[in-house]
C-alpha positions as CSV (number, residue, x, y, z in Angstrom):
1,M,-84.7,13.7,68.1
2,R,-84.0,10.2,66.5
3,R,-84.9,11.5,63.1
4,T,-82.6,14.5,63.5
5,L,-79.8,12.3,64.5
6,L,-80.3,10.1,61.5
7,I,-80.2,13.1,59.2
8,V,-77.0,14.3,60.9
9,A,-75.5,10.9,60.6
10,A,-76.3,10.8,56.9
11,L,-74.5,14.1,56.6
12,V,-71.2,13.0,57.8
13,A,-71.2,9.2,57.8
14,G,-68.1,8.0,56.0
15,A,-66.7,11.6,55.7
16,V,-65.6,12.1,59.3
17,P,-63.7,8.9,59.7
18,A,-62.0,9.5,56.4
19,F,-60.3,12.5,57.9
20,A,-58.0,10.3,59.9
21,Q,-57.6,7.8,57.1
22,T,-56.6,10.0,54.2
23,P,-53.1,11.6,53.8
24,K,-54.6,15.1,53.6
25,R,-55.9,16.0,57.0
26,P,-58.7,18.6,57.3
27,N,-58.2,22.3,57.8
28,F,-60.1,23.9,60.7
29,L,-61.6,27.4,60.8
30,V,-63.3,28.7,64.0
31,I,-65.3,31.9,63.6
32,V,-66.4,33.7,66.8
33,A,-68.9,36.5,66.9
34,D,-69.0,38.8,70.0
35,D,-72.3,39.0,71.8
36,L,-74.3,37.8,68.8
37,G,-77.8,36.7,69.7
38,F,-79.2,33.3,69.1
39,S,-81.8,34.5,66.6
40,D,-79.8,37.3,64.9
41,I,-78.8,35.5,61.6
42,G,-81.2,34.5,59.0
43,A,-80.7,30.7,59.4
44,F,-81.7,31.0,63.0
45,G,-84.8,33.2,62.5
46,G,-83.3,36.7,62.1
47,E,-84.1,39.3,59.4
48,I,-80.6,40.7,59.1
49,D,-79.0,40.2,55.8
50,T,-76.5,37.3,56.5
51,P,-76.3,35.3,53.2
52,N,-72.8,34.0,53.8
53,L,-73.4,32.6,57.3
54,D,-76.8,31.3,56.2
55,A,-75.3,29.4,53.3
56,L,-72.6,27.9,55.5
57,S,-75.0,26.8,58.2
58,K,-77.5,25.3,55.8
59,S,-74.8,23.3,54.1
60,G,-73.8,21.8,57.4
61,V,-75.4,21.2,60.8
62,R,-77.1,23.9,62.9
63,F,-76.8,23.3,66.6
64,T,-79.7,24.3,68.9
65,G,-78.1,23.0,72.1
66,F,-74.6,24.6,71.9
67,H,-73.5,26.2,75.2
68,T,-70.8,28.6,76.3
69,A,-69.8,30.5,79.4
70,P,-72.0,33.5,80.2
71,T,-69.4,36.0,78.9
72,C,-66.6,36.4,76.4
73,S,-63.1,35.6,77.8
74,P,-64.2,32.6,79.9
75,T,-65.8,31.1,76.7
76,R,-62.6,31.8,74.7
77,S,-60.5,30.0,77.4
78,M,-62.7,27.0,77.1
79,L,-62.6,27.1,73.3
80,L,-58.8,27.0,73.2
81,S,-58.2,24.7,76.1
82,G,-61.0,22.1,76.1
83,T,-61.4,22.5,79.9
84,D,-63.5,24.4,82.4
85,N,-62.8,28.2,82.5
86,H,-62.0,28.0,86.2
87,R,-59.2,25.5,85.4
88,A,-58.0,27.6,82.4
89,G,-57.5,30.8,84.4
90,L,-60.8,32.6,83.5
91,G,-62.9,31.8,86.5
92,T,-63.8,35.4,86.1
93,M,-62.9,38.2,83.6
94,A,-59.6,40.1,84.2
95,E,-61.6,43.4,84.5
96,L,-64.0,42.0,87.0
97,I,-62.1,40.0,89.6
98,A,-63.8,40.3,93.0
99,P,-61.6,41.1,96.1
100,N,-62.0,37.5,97.5
101,Q,-61.0,36.0,94.1
102,R,-57.9,38.1,93.5
103,G,-54.7,36.0,93.5
104,K,-56.6,32.7,93.7
105,P,-55.8,29.8,91.3
106,G,-58.1,29.8,88.3
107,H,-59.0,33.4,88.6
108,E,-55.9,35.0,87.1
109,G,-57.8,36.6,84.3
110,Y,-55.6,35.2,81.5
111,L,-55.0,31.8,79.8
112,R,-52.8,29.9,82.2
113,P,-49.6,28.3,81.0
114,E,-50.8,25.1,82.6
115,V,-53.2,24.5,79.7
116,A,-52.2,23.4,76.2
117,S,-53.9,25.6,73.7
118,L,-55.6,24.2,70.6
119,A,-53.1,26.1,68.5
120,E,-50.2,24.6,70.4
121,L,-51.6,21.1,70.0
122,L,-52.3,21.4,66.3
123,G,-49.0,23.3,65.6
124,A,-47.0,20.5,67.3
125,N,-48.7,18.1,65.0
126,G,-48.0,19.7,61.6
127,Y,-50.6,22.4,61.3
128,R,-49.9,26.0,60.3
129,T,-51.8,28.2,62.8
130,L,-53.4,31.6,62.0
131,Y,-55.2,34.1,64.2
132,S,-57.0,37.4,63.6
133,G,-59.2,39.4,66.0
134,K,-60.1,39.7,69.6
135,W,-57.9,37.8,72.1
136,H,-59.0,38.8,75.6
137,L,-56.9,36.1,77.2
138,G,-54.0,38.2,78.5
139,V,-52.1,41.4,77.6
140,T,-48.5,40.6,78.4
141,P,-46.0,39.3,75.8
142,E,-46.0,35.7,77.2
143,Q,-49.9,35.7,77.0
144,D,-50.1,37.0,73.4
145,P,-51.6,34.6,70.8
146,H,-48.2,34.4,69.1
147,A,-46.8,33.0,72.3
148,R,-49.6,30.6,72.7
149,G,-49.2,28.6,69.5
150,F,-50.4,30.9,66.7
151,Q,-47.5,31.2,64.2
152,H,-49.2,34.1,62.3
153,S,-51.3,36.5,64.3
154,F,-53.0,39.9,64.4
155,A,-54.7,40.5,67.7
156,L,-56.6,43.0,69.7
157,L,-55.4,42.1,73.2
158,Q,-58.3,43.5,75.2
159,G,-62.0,42.6,75.2
160,G,-63.3,45.7,73.4
161,H,-62.4,48.7,71.4
162,N,-63.5,51.5,69.1
163,H,-64.5,49.6,65.9
164,F,-63.0,52.4,63.8
165,G,-59.7,52.1,65.6
166,L,-59.7,55.3,67.6
167,G,-57.8,55.3,70.9
168,A,-55.3,52.7,69.9
169,S,-52.1,52.5,72.0
170,D,-49.1,50.2,72.5
171,D,-49.7,50.6,76.2
172,P,-52.7,48.4,77.4
173,I,-53.3,50.8,80.2
174,K,-53.8,53.8,77.9
175,G,-55.9,52.3,75.1
176,A,-56.8,49.4,72.8
177,T,-53.6,47.4,72.1
178,Y,-53.0,45.5,68.8
179,T,-50.1,43.1,68.1
180,E,-48.9,41.4,65.0
181,Q,-46.7,38.3,65.4
182,G,-46.4,39.3,69.1
183,Q,-45.1,42.8,68.4
184,R,-47.1,45.7,69.7
185,L,-48.4,48.2,67.2
186,T,-48.6,52.0,67.8
187,G,-51.8,52.2,65.8
188,V,-54.0,50.9,63.0
189,P,-54.7,52.1,59.5
190,S,-56.9,55.2,59.0
191,D,-59.5,53.1,57.1
192,F,-59.7,50.5,59.9
193,Y,-63.1,48.9,60.7
194,S,-62.9,45.9,63.0
195,S,-64.8,43.2,61.0
196,D,-63.3,44.3,57.7
197,Y,-59.7,44.4,58.9
198,F,-59.8,41.2,61.0
199,A,-61.1,39.3,58.0
200,A,-58.6,41.0,55.7
201,K,-55.7,39.9,57.9
202,L,-56.9,36.3,58.0
203,V,-57.3,36.4,54.2
204,Q,-53.7,37.6,54.0
205,Y,-52.3,34.9,56.3
206,I,-54.2,32.2,54.4
207,G,-52.9,33.3,51.1
208,E,-49.3,34.0,52.2
209,T,-48.9,30.7,54.0
210,K,-50.5,28.7,51.2
211,A,-48.0,30.2,48.7
212,G,-45.1,29.8,51.1
213,P,-43.1,26.8,52.4
214,E,-45.9,25.8,54.8
215,G,-48.4,25.6,51.9
216,D,-48.7,21.8,52.0
217,K,-49.6,21.8,55.7
218,P,-53.2,21.8,56.8
219,F,-54.2,25.0,58.8
220,F,-56.0,25.9,61.9
221,A,-57.4,29.4,61.6
222,Y,-59.2,31.4,64.3
223,L,-61.2,34.5,63.3
224,A,-62.5,36.4,66.4
225,F,-64.7,39.4,65.6
226,T,-65.5,42.1,68.1
227,A,-68.8,42.8,66.4
228,P,-71.6,43.2,67.4
229,H,-70.2,44.0,70.9
230,W,-70.7,47.6,72.1
231,P,-69.9,50.3,71.3
232,L,-72.4,50.0,68.5
233,Q,-70.6,51.4,65.5
234,A,-70.8,50.7,61.8
235,P,-70.2,52.4,58.4
236,A,-73.0,54.8,57.5
237,E,-73.8,53.1,54.2
238,T,-74.5,49.8,56.0
239,I,-76.6,51.4,58.7
240,A,-78.7,53.0,55.9
241,K,-79.7,49.6,54.7
242,Y,-81.8,49.1,57.8
243,R,-83.4,52.5,58.1
244,G,-87.0,52.0,59.4
245,K,-86.6,48.3,59.8
246,Y,-87.1,48.3,63.5
247,D,-89.7,51.1,64.0
248,A,-92.3,48.6,65.3
249,G,-90.2,47.9,68.4
250,F,-88.5,45.0,70.2
251,E,-91.7,43.1,71.2
252,V,-92.8,42.8,67.6
253,L,-89.3,41.8,66.5
254,R,-89.2,39.0,69.2
255,E,-92.5,37.6,68.0
256,E,-91.5,37.7,64.4
257,R,-88.3,35.8,65.2
258,L,-90.0,33.2,67.3
259,K,-92.4,32.5,64.4
260,R,-89.5,32.1,61.9
261,Q,-87.7,29.8,64.4
262,A,-90.7,27.4,64.5
263,E,-91.0,27.5,60.7
264,L,-87.3,26.7,60.3
265,G,-87.5,23.7,62.7
266,L,-85.3,25.4,65.3
267,R,-87.8,25.2,68.1
268,D,-90.8,23.1,68.9
269,P,-93.8,25.5,68.9
270,S,-95.7,23.2,71.4
271,K,-93.1,24.0,74.1
272,P,-93.3,27.2,76.1
273,V,-91.1,30.3,75.4
274,H,-89.9,32.5,78.2
275,T,-91.9,35.6,78.8
276,A,-89.7,38.6,78.2
277,T,-89.7,41.4,80.8
278,Y,-89.0,44.9,79.8
279,P,-88.0,47.8,82.1
280,R,-90.1,49.9,79.8
281,P,-92.4,48.4,77.1
282,W,-92.2,49.9,73.6
283,A,-95.6,51.5,74.0
284,S,-94.4,53.5,77.0
285,L,-91.5,55.1,75.2
286,S,-91.9,58.7,73.8
287,A,-91.7,59.2,70.1
288,E,-88.1,60.4,70.4
289,E,-87.1,57.4,72.6
290,K,-88.6,55.1,70.0
291,R,-86.7,56.9,67.2
292,T,-83.4,56.6,69.1
293,A,-84.0,52.9,70.1
294,A,-84.8,51.9,66.6
295,R,-81.7,53.6,65.3
296,D,-79.6,51.7,67.8
297,M,-81.0,48.4,66.5
298,E,-80.3,49.6,62.9
299,I,-76.7,50.1,63.9
300,Y,-76.5,46.7,65.5
301,A,-78.0,45.0,62.4
302,A,-75.4,46.8,60.3
303,M,-72.6,45.4,62.4
304,V,-74.0,41.9,61.9
305,D,-74.4,42.5,58.2
306,R,-70.8,43.7,57.9
307,L,-69.5,40.7,59.9
308,D,-71.3,38.4,57.4
309,K,-69.7,40.1,54.4
310,A,-66.3,39.7,56.1
311,V,-67.0,36.0,56.5
312,G,-67.8,35.9,52.8
313,R,-64.4,37.3,51.9
314,V,-62.7,34.6,53.9
315,V,-64.8,31.9,52.2
316,T,-63.8,33.4,48.8
317,E,-60.1,33.2,49.8
318,L,-60.5,29.5,50.9
319,K,-62.1,28.7,47.5
320,R,-59.4,30.7,45.6
321,T,-56.6,28.8,47.3
322,G,-58.4,25.4,46.9
323,E,-58.8,25.0,50.6
324,F,-62.5,25.3,51.0
325,D,-63.5,21.7,50.3
326,N,-61.0,20.5,52.8
327,T,-62.0,22.9,55.6
328,V,-64.2,22.2,58.7
329,I,-65.8,25.5,59.8
330,V,-67.3,26.0,63.3
331,F,-69.2,29.2,63.9
332,L,-70.4,30.4,67.3
333,S,-71.2,33.4,69.4
334,D,-69.2,33.7,72.7
335,N,-72.3,34.2,74.9
336,G,-75.9,35.4,74.8
337,A,-76.9,38.8,73.6
338,E,-75.7,41.8,75.7
339,A,-78.5,43.6,77.5
340,L,-76.4,46.3,79.1
341,D,-77.6,49.9,78.6
342,I,-74.5,52.1,79.0
343,A,-76.6,55.2,79.3
344,T,-78.4,54.0,82.4
345,S,-75.9,51.6,83.9
346,E,-74.8,52.2,87.5
347,M,-71.9,49.8,87.4
348,V,-68.6,51.4,88.2
349,G,-66.5,51.7,85.1
350,I,-69.3,51.0,82.7
351,N,-71.2,54.1,83.6
352,R,-68.4,56.4,82.5
353,L,-67.6,54.8,79.2
354,D,-69.7,57.3,77.3
355,D,-68.5,60.5,79.1
356,N,-66.7,61.9,76.2
357,A,-68.8,60.5,73.4
358,D,-71.1,62.3,71.0
359,N,-74.3,60.3,71.3
360,S,-76.5,62.7,69.5
361,F,-79.0,61.1,67.1
362,E,-77.0,62.1,64.0
363,S,-73.7,60.8,65.5
364,R,-75.0,57.4,66.7
365,G,-73.0,54.6,65.1
366,S,-70.1,56.8,64.2
367,A,-66.5,56.5,65.6
368,E,-67.4,59.3,68.0
369,S,-70.4,57.6,69.6
370,Y,-70.5,55.0,72.4
371,I,-73.8,53.2,72.8
372,A,-75.3,49.8,73.5
373,Y,-78.9,48.7,72.7
374,G,-80.3,47.5,76.0
375,P,-82.5,44.6,77.3
376,G,-85.4,45.1,74.9
377,W,-83.5,44.2,71.8
378,A,-81.4,41.7,73.7
379,Q,-84.5,39.6,74.6
380,A,-85.5,39.5,71.0
381,A,-82.0,38.2,70.2
382,T,-82.1,35.5,72.9
383,A,-85.6,34.3,72.1
384,P,-87.1,31.9,73.2
385,S,-84.7,31.7,76.2
386,W,-84.5,33.3,79.6
387,L,-82.3,36.3,80.1
388,Y,-79.0,37.1,78.3
389,K,-75.3,37.6,78.7
390,A,-73.8,37.3,82.2
391,Y,-76.3,34.8,83.4
392,A,-76.0,31.0,83.5
393,T,-79.5,30.7,82.1
394,E,-80.2,29.4,78.6
395,G,-80.4,32.9,77.3
396,G,-76.9,33.6,78.6
397,T,-75.2,30.4,77.5
398,R,-77.2,28.8,74.7
399,V,-75.8,30.4,71.5
400,V,-76.0,30.4,67.8
401,S,-73.6,27.8,66.4
402,F,-73.1,25.5,63.4
403,V,-70.5,23.2,61.9
404,S,-70.0,23.2,58.1
405,G,-67.4,22.2,55.6
406,R,-65.6,19.2,54.3
407,G,-67.8,16.2,53.7
408,L,-70.9,18.0,55.1
409,S,-73.2,18.0,52.1
410,A,-77.0,17.4,51.5
411,P,-79.1,16.4,53.2
412,K,-78.8,19.2,55.8
413,G,-79.6,18.9,59.4
414,I,-80.4,20.5,62.8
415,A,-78.9,18.8,65.9
416,G,-80.4,19.4,69.3
417,A,-78.0,17.6,71.7
418,F,-76.4,19.5,74.5
419,L,-72.9,20.6,73.4
420,S,-70.2,22.6,75.1
421,V,-67.6,25.1,73.6
422,A,-65.1,22.9,75.5
423,D,-65.9,20.1,73.0
424,V,-64.2,21.9,70.1
425,V,-60.7,20.8,71.1
426,P,-61.3,17.1,71.4
427,T,-63.5,17.2,68.3
428,F,-60.7,18.7,66.2
429,L,-58.1,16.4,67.6
430,D,-60.4,13.5,66.8
431,L,-60.9,14.7,63.2
432,A,-57.2,15.3,62.7
433,G,-56.3,11.9,64.1
434,I,-54.3,13.4,67.0
435,P,-54.4,11.6,70.3
436,N,-55.7,13.2,73.4
437,H,-52.8,14.6,75.4
438,N,-54.2,13.1,78.6
439,G,-52.7,15.8,80.8
440,T,-49.1,15.9,79.4
441,F,-47.8,18.1,76.6
442,R,-44.2,18.7,75.7
443,G,-43.0,16.9,78.8
444,K,-45.0,18.9,81.3
445,A,-48.3,18.4,83.1
446,V,-51.2,20.4,81.7
447,E,-54.9,20.5,82.4
448,P,-56.8,17.4,81.1
449,I,-59.4,18.0,78.4
450,R,-62.9,17.9,79.9
451,G,-64.9,18.4,76.7
452,K,-66.1,15.5,74.6
453,S,-65.7,14.8,70.8
454,W,-68.8,15.2,68.6
455,V,-67.6,12.6,66.1
456,P,-69.6,9.7,67.6
457,Y,-72.7,11.8,67.7
458,L,-72.4,13.3,64.2
459,T,-71.7,9.9,62.7
460,G,-74.8,8.3,64.3
461,R,-72.8,6.1,66.7
462,A,-74.1,7.9,69.7
463,D,-77.5,9.6,70.4
464,R,-75.9,12.3,72.5
465,V,-72.5,13.8,73.4
466,Y,-73.1,14.0,77.2
467,G,-74.6,11.0,78.9
468,P,-77.6,11.2,81.2
469,N,-75.3,11.0,84.3
470,D,-72.7,13.4,83.1
471,A,-72.8,16.6,85.2
472,Y,-71.8,19.8,83.4
473,G,-71.4,22.9,85.6
474,V,-71.0,26.6,84.9
475,E,-70.4,29.7,87.0
476,L,-69.6,33.4,86.5
477,F,-70.2,36.4,88.6
478,G,-72.1,34.2,91.1
479,S,-74.7,33.1,88.5
480,R,-74.5,29.3,88.5
481,A,-76.0,26.3,86.7
482,L,-75.6,22.5,86.4
483,R,-76.9,20.3,83.7
484,Q,-77.3,16.6,84.1
485,G,-79.2,14.8,81.3
486,D,-82.5,16.6,80.7
487,W,-82.4,18.4,84.0
488,K,-80.9,21.6,85.1
489,I,-80.5,23.8,88.2
490,T,-80.1,27.5,87.7
491,D,-79.1,30.3,90.0
492,I,-79.2,33.8,88.5
493,G,-77.0,35.2,91.2
494,D,-79.5,35.6,94.0
495,G,-78.4,32.4,95.7
496,R,-81.7,30.6,94.9
497,W,-81.6,27.3,93.0
498,R,-84.4,26.7,90.4
499,L,-85.0,23.3,88.8
500,F,-86.0,22.8,85.2
501,N,-86.7,19.9,82.9
502,I,-84.9,21.3,79.8
503,A,-86.3,18.5,77.5
504,D,-89.9,19.7,78.2
505,D,-89.1,23.3,79.1
506,P,-86.0,24.5,77.2
507,A,-86.8,28.1,77.9
508,E,-86.7,27.6,81.7
509,T,-90.3,28.8,82.3
510,T,-91.5,26.5,85.1
511,N,-89.5,26.0,88.3
512,L,-90.0,22.4,89.5
513,A,-87.9,22.7,92.7
514,A,-90.8,22.5,95.2
515,G,-92.3,19.4,93.6
516,E,-88.9,17.6,93.0
517,P,-86.9,18.0,96.3
518,E,-84.9,14.8,95.8
519,R,-83.9,15.7,92.3
520,L,-83.0,19.2,93.4
521,A,-80.8,17.8,96.2
522,Q,-79.2,15.4,93.8
523,L,-78.3,18.2,91.3
524,T,-77.2,20.5,94.1
525,A,-74.8,17.9,95.4
526,A,-73.5,17.4,91.9
527,W,-73.0,21.2,91.7
528,D,-71.0,21.2,95.0
529,A,-68.8,18.4,93.6
530,Y,-68.2,20.3,90.4
531,A,-67.4,23.6,92.2
532,K,-64.9,21.8,94.4
533,D,-63.3,20.0,91.5
534,V,-62.7,23.1,89.3
535,G,-62.1,25.6,92.2
536,V,-65.1,27.9,92.0
537,I,-64.8,30.9,94.3
538,L,-68.1,32.7,94.4
539,P,-67.5,36.5,94.3
540,D,-68.2,38.5,97.4
541,Q,-69.4,41.5,95.3
542,T,-71.8,41.8,92.4
543,L,-69.5,43.3,89.7
544,Y,-71.5,42.7,86.5
545,R,-75.2,42.2,86.3
546,P,-77.1,43.8,83.4
């Protein structure tokens, strides 16, 4: 760990403090992938063709301890607010509010006006603010990204959509709703594909604002993909690149990725990995089931491939406009890989999504299909961790992430400290030389920032971001966790606390609760204090559990 920190310090020592000292403040670009697995891109052990993300990550710092909420909109609320999702209004997702949570503070299902968004903070301090992609933080005009500080925005308001744009509507009740500069659109172009279009819009905004009267201002840009979230859909020519790539099955893929992670220095091979559990092992599937499952993974890989190419176009535009060398880029997934299998799900709402779809083998991946890839492939994607999206385990919350950009040059590094998505706000403010608002913005009280700046850690002035006594809690859909130093308690939603030493057992393989009753009691008390502080209301129904 000490060696890693020294490498990271060498990366940015002198460069980061200079951000606040030079007249030209840094640009910021946040790129969010939707349901991307920890091991999906090449730089994190994957086999998918992701040269643009790999190049960015290897030129900067790859994080192996970056954590989010267990699902998408709670993570996005923390990313933009710097506070806990329960304080930001996303104690649960808008689509999945339990009866006992409805109408309760912190469980509104949209980004509350009582938080100052990162776009509002940077915009008020001389930044041009640009947005393109999935919003999922409210569907009304006053909740639109254009109303929350993004001066130039193209947004999908809901959490998901047909990636080819079918079913678009200016009424959020009737279909996927898109807005530009806060105005609802009746549809999208006939050649729409989500990753391509979201990147194209951001490229447009970067170029237009650079050439306009705002061109001398630094920018904050947020590119929020919906890939590779289901429905799994991709252009046929990209799917064809992966034909036959996954015929050996998900167990083999998981082992291959674990091996590459060790070779890349992303995990310590002496420490245990969590044993994956499969409803049906690959060997038990029929020949036709294997053929279909392999095709689904081919489509998923194509979505990640296409996302990477879209990122490449944004990087090209940054270089064309002369902005690249002054831009800090943070990339992350919003949660662990999605294990849901729509075809077998019994959850109300989910189990009807594919009713009118053509999921024949020939149609899979097209605009007319509606599929997901299930727990087998998801556990390859979250390797070496336990479980996946919707759980407060490491598999649900430890995600692929890196920082790259201005001043981050050779030597390259891997940083293993525990980090939170809520840290992005204070880190960017620190780099831009903007004071913490301390709970007041534009003359009104707002939620204080709970995240912590990475600058002391990345410059070698601190050996961690969160101290050994800092308690960091998370809850969603009744699955809970609390991290304090190297220790963690985890409840997967069954009401049972498990205790892990994450330093020795990062994959949560050995429950130490029986042998450490005092530590378990200490962390449980810390959880209770956290839950009271942020206003956790445990749901009285299980609404989402892959």
